[in-house]
C-alpha positions in Angstrom: 75.2 106.4 102.1 75.8 105.4 105.7 74.3 107.9 108.1 74.8 108.7 111.7 78.5 107.7 111.8 80.7 110.1 113.7 83.6 111.1 111.5 86.8 110.4 113.4 84.7 109.1 116.3 84.1 112.8 117.2 80.5 113.3 116.3 81.3 115.6 113.4 78.1 115.1 111.6 74.6 114.1 112.6 72.4 111.8 110.5 71.5 114.7 108.2 75.1 115.5 107.5 74.9 118.7 109.5 76.6 119.9 112.6 77.6 123.2 114.3 81.3 122.8 113.4 80.6 121.3 109.9 78.2 124.2 109.1 81.0 126.7 109.6 83.4 124.8 107.4 84.5 126.1 104.0 85.3 122.5 103.1 84.3 121.1 100.7 84.5 124.1 98.5 81.4 125.2 96.6 83.3 126.3 93.6 86.8 124.9 93.5 89.1 126.4 91.0 92.3 124.4 90.7 95.2 126.1 89.1 98.2 123.9 88.9 100.2 126.3 86.8 99.8 128.9 89.6 100.8 126.3 92.2 104.0 125.6 90.3 104.9 129.3 90.0 104.7 129.5 93.8 106.8 126.3 94.2 109.4 127.8 91.9 109.5 131.0 93.8 108.3 133.0 90.7 105.4 134.6 92.6 104.1 135.0 96.1 101.1 132.8 96.9 97.7 134.5 96.6 96.2 131.7 98.8 97.4 128.8 100.9 97.9 125.9 98.5 97.4 122.3 99.6 99.8 119.3 99.1 99.5 115.7 100.1 101.6 112.7 99.1 98.8 110.3 100.1 95.7 109.7 102.1 94.6 106.3 103.4 91.5 105.0 101.7 89.6 104.9 105.0 89.9 108.7 105.4 88.7 109.3 101.8 85.8 106.9 102.2 84.6 108.5 105.4 84.6 111.9 103.8 83.0 110.8 100.6 80.2 109.0 102.5 79.6 111.2 105.5 80.4 114.7 104.1 79.7 114.4 100.4 76.8 112.0 100.8 78.0 109.7 98.1 78.1 105.9 98.0 81.7 104.8 98.2 83.0 102.8 95.1 85.6 100.3 96.3 88.4 99.5 94.0 88.3 96.3 92.0 89.0 95.2 88.4 85.4 96.0 87.5 85.2 99.3 89.3 88.7 100.7 88.8 87.7 103.7 86.7 84.7 104.8 88.8 87.0 104.5 91.9 89.6 106.7 90.3 87.0 109.2 89.2 85.6 109.4 92.8 89.1 109.9 94.3 89.9 112.6 91.7 86.6 114.3 92.7 87.6 114.1 96.3 90.8 116.1 95.8 89.1 118.5 93.5 86.2 119.3 96.0 88.7 119.8 98.9 90.7 122.4 97.0 93.8 120.6 95.7 95.5 121.7 92.5 96.9 118.2 91.8 96.0 114.6 92.2 98.7 112.3 93.6 98.9 109.0 91.8 101.5 106.9 90.1 102.3 103.7 88.2 101.9 100.3 89.7 104.2 97.4 88.7 103.2 94.0 87.3 104.9 90.8 88.2 106.6 92.0 91.4 108.0 89.1 93.4 106.3 88.4 96.7 107.9 89.4 99.9 107.3 88.7 103.6 105.0 90.9 105.6 104.1 91.0 109.3 100.5 91.5 110.3 98.7 92.9 113.3 95.3 94.3 114.2 94.6 97.8 113.0 93.3 99.8 116.0 92.9 103.1 114.1 89.7 105.1 114.3 88.8 104.3 110.7 90.2 100.8 110.9 91.0 98.5 108.0 91.0 95.5 110.4 94.6 94.4 109.7 97.7 96.5 109.3 100.9 95.1 107.7 104.6 95.9 108.1 107.6 94.8 106.3 109.9 92.1 107.8 113.0 94.2 108.6 115.1 91.1 109.1 115.4 90.2 105.4 113.9 90.3 102.0 114.1 88.5 98.7 117.8 89.1 97.8 120.5 87.7 100.0 123.1 86.8 97.3 123.8 86.9 93.6 121.8 83.7 93.0 118.7 85.3 94.5 119.2 88.4 92.2 119.5 86.2 89.1 116.4 84.2 89.9 114.2 87.3 89.6 112.7 87.9 86.2 113.5 91.6 86.1 112.3 91.9 82.4 108.8 90.8 83.5 108.5 93.7 85.9 106.7 96.4 83.9 104.8 99.5 84.8 101.0 99.5 84.8 100.0 103.0 83.8 96.3 102.5 84.2 96.0 104.7 87.4 97.6 107.6 85.6 95.6 107.1 82.4 92.3 106.8 84.1 92.9 109.8 86.3 93.8 111.8 83.2 90.4 111.2 81.8 88.6 112.7 84.8 90.8 115.6 85.9 88.9 118.9 86.0 90.3 121.9 84.1 93.3 123.4 85.8 94.2 120.3 87.8 97.1 118.0 87.0 98.7 114.9 88.5 101.9 114.4 90.5 103.2 110.9 89.9 105.0 108.9 92.5 106.9 105.6 93.1 109.9 104.5 95.1 113.5 103.5 94.6 115.4 103.2 97.9 112.4 102.3 99.9 111.3 99.5 97.6 114.8 97.9 97.7 115.1 98.5 101.5 111.7 96.9 102.3 110.9 94.4 99.6 114.1 93.2 97.9 116.7 93.3 100.6 115.1 94.0 104.0 116.7 96.5 106.4 119.2 94.2 108.0 120.4 92.5 104.9 120.8 95.8 103.0 122.9 97.2 105.8 125.1 94.0 105.9 125.4 93.6 102.2 126.3 97.3 101.7 129.6 96.4 103.4 130.0 92.7 102.5 128.9 92.8 98.9 128.6 96.3 97.6 128.8 95.2 94.0 125.6 93.2 94.4 123.9 96.2 96.1 125.0 98.5 93.3 123.7 96.1 90.7 120.3 95.9 92.3 120.0 99.6 92.6 120.9 100.1 89.0 118.4 97.4 87.9 115.5 98.8 89.9 116.5 102.4 89.2 116.2 101.8 85.5 112.7 100.2 85.9 111.6 103.2 87.9 113.1 105.6 85.3 111.3 103.9 82.5 108.0 104.1 84.5 108.4 107.8 85.1 109.4 108.3 81.4 106.1 106.7 80.4 104.2 108.8 82.9 105.5 112.2 81.8 104.3 111.5 78.2 100.9 112.2 79.6 100.1 115.9 79.2 98.1 115.9 82.4 101.2 115.0 84.5 102.6 118.1 86.1 105.2 116.8 88.5 107.2 113.8 89.7 106.6 113.4 93.4 109.3 110.8 94.3 109.0 109.1 97.7 111.9 107.5 99.5 112.4 107.5 103.2 116.1 107.9 103.7 116.5 108.5 107.4 115.3 108.6 110.9 115.2 111.3 113.5 118.9 112.0 113.9 120.5 110.9 110.6 120.2 109.0 107.4 119.8 105.2 107.6 122.8 104.6 105.4 125.8 106.9 105.1 125.7 110.0 102.9 128.5 108.4 100.9 126.3 105.3 100.2 123.4 107.5 99.1 125.7 109.6 96.8 127.0 106.5 95.1 123.8 104.4 94.8 120.7 106.6 95.2 121.3 110.2 94.2 122.5 109.5 90.7 119.1 108.0 90.0 117.3 110.8 91.8 119.2 113.2 89.5 118.1 111.3 86.4 114.4 111.5 87.5 114.7 115.2 88.2 116.4 115.8 84.8 113.6 113.8 83.1 111.0 116.1 84.8 112.9 119.3 84.1 113.4 118.4 80.4 109.6 118.3 80.1 109.2 121.7 81.9 107.9 119.8 85.0 109.0 120.0 88.6 110.6 117.3 90.8 109.5 117.0 94.4 111.0 114.6 97.0 109.3 113.0 99.9 111.8 111.7 102.5 111.2 111.0 106.1 114.0 111.5 108.6 116.8 114.0 109.2 118.0 115.4 105.9 120.5 117.9 106.9 123.7 116.0 105.9 122.3 115.5 102.4 120.2 118.5 101.8 122.9 120.3 99.8 123.2 117.2 97.6 119.5 117.1 97.1 119.3 120.8 96.1 122.5 121.3 94.2 123.1 117.9 92.6 119.7 116.2 92.4 118.1 119.6 91.8 114.8 119.0 93.7 112.3 121.8 93.4 110.4 121.0 96.7 110.9 118.8 99.8 108.1 117.0 101.7 107.9 115.3 105.0 108.3 117.3 108.2 108.5 116.4 111.8 108.7 119.2 114.4 111.1 117.1 116.5 113.6 117.3 113.5 112.7 120.8 112.2 109.5 122.7 112.0 108.5 123.6 108.4 108.8 127.3 109.1 112.4 126.9 110.3 113.1 124.8 107.2 111.8 127.6 105.0 113.9 130.1 106.8 117.0 128.0 106.1 116.2 126.7 102.5 113.2 128.7 101.3 115.3 130.8 98.9 116.4 127.6 97.1 113.4 125.1 97.2 109.8 124.9 98.4 108.4 123.1 101.4 105.3 120.9 101.1 103.2 119.8 104.0 104.6 120.6 107.4 101.7 119.8 109.9 103.4 117.5 112.3 101.7 114.0 112.3 101.7 113.7 116.1 99.8 117.0 116.4 97.5 116.2 113.5 96.6 112.9 115.1 96.5 113.8 118.8 95.6 117.5 119.3 92.2 118.6 120.1 90.5 120.4 117.2 90.8 124.0 118.8 94.5 123.4 119.6 95.2 122.0 116.2 93.5 125.0 114.5 95.7 127.3 116.5 98.8 125.3 115.6 97.9 125.3 111.9 97.2 129.1 111.9 100.6 129.7 113.5 102.3 127.5 110.9 100.6 129.3 108.0 101.4 132.7 109.4 105.1 131.7 109.8 105.3 130.3 106.3 103.3 132.7 104.2 104.0 134.2 101.8 106.6 131.7 100.8 107.4 128.7 98.6 105.0 126.7 100.7 101.9 124.4 100.4 100.3 123.0 103.5 99.4 119.4 104.3 100.2 116.6 106.6 103.9 116.3 107.6 103.8 112.8 106.2 100.5 111.4 104.9 97.0 111.4 106.1 96.9 108.0 107.8 93.7 106.3 109.0 94.6 107.0 112.6 94.3 110.8 112.0 90.9 111.9 113.1 89.0 113.0 110.0 87.7 116.1 111.7 91.3 117.2 112.4 92.3 116.7 108.7 89.2 118.7 107.7 90.1 121.4 110.3 93.5 121.8 108.8 92.1 122.3 105.3 89.5 124.7 106.7 92.2 126.9 108.3 94.0 127.0 105.0 90.9 127.9 103.1 89.9 130.8 105.3 93.4 132.3 105.7 93.8 135.8 104.5 97.1 137.6 104.5 
């Protein structure tokens, strides 16, 4: 254990793991009692929530490591071939002790072709030294010859993350499994600019790539839902930006939503729920997602687009809202201001088809004390 480090550079804990603010925290929970079945009943609108449930798509490793070491007092187990299982066990324990009903994970893919990345220094509070971005200008596929050079048959799902987590889930807890369709093709296989151009100049090639990758994702989800500890598909695809979708609703209806509907049907046939994470403005396509895809819950909220409480007022009789705490506020507000904002959000959304969390994901530039303050406000809320 490393001692004396200030979580989020805010002096949260002293060298004994104590502090005035930390001492008043209800996080980590002394006796967590996950109940995924109860969580799902809330998501489906079958009952009013008895507490504020939690939902996250992902947390950066640096955030998890800081809390494991500085708050739990454990030695962090980095992920490697030799430590894969103890790393998964530690991360499952992290979500359990903080009060989550589910553990977010998903399949990885073997033999994925390499793609170009852009690198820069990572200046976050819990830095990973280097941060990478996709190269928006172009990806692997620019023409039919590029498509045919890829050994698609060799790309197979690695279910080890799901299988290992299943071994260590506490009673009452399940997994939500996630991977991507549109975003993988947008970033890795086409690149933004080439996808936009090819969607006009060679729509048959684009459709073929979507069908090929869509089937690979379907097969991965089909294998995952065979595991009885999987409780939901939490599909992630960023479809838009602040004012609209990146490609037209017509393009999405033709190439993307049919696959989303297949994934949702796969989940529903097993009695599971299907949740969608999508950044950007969803309003032109929300009826498609609810009525045709049949999503059970929507995730990713930005106050500049729509606050989560307003989303629930508009759609909460049809689907659930997950997350909702605006990333800009989570990252930049002072702790007292953030706590007040979180309380207002909870009061506006409860009781409803709602689980609180980051509007996107808990990135390593989010001060850890702010993340914990959000969880603490959820834990102490009483209607």
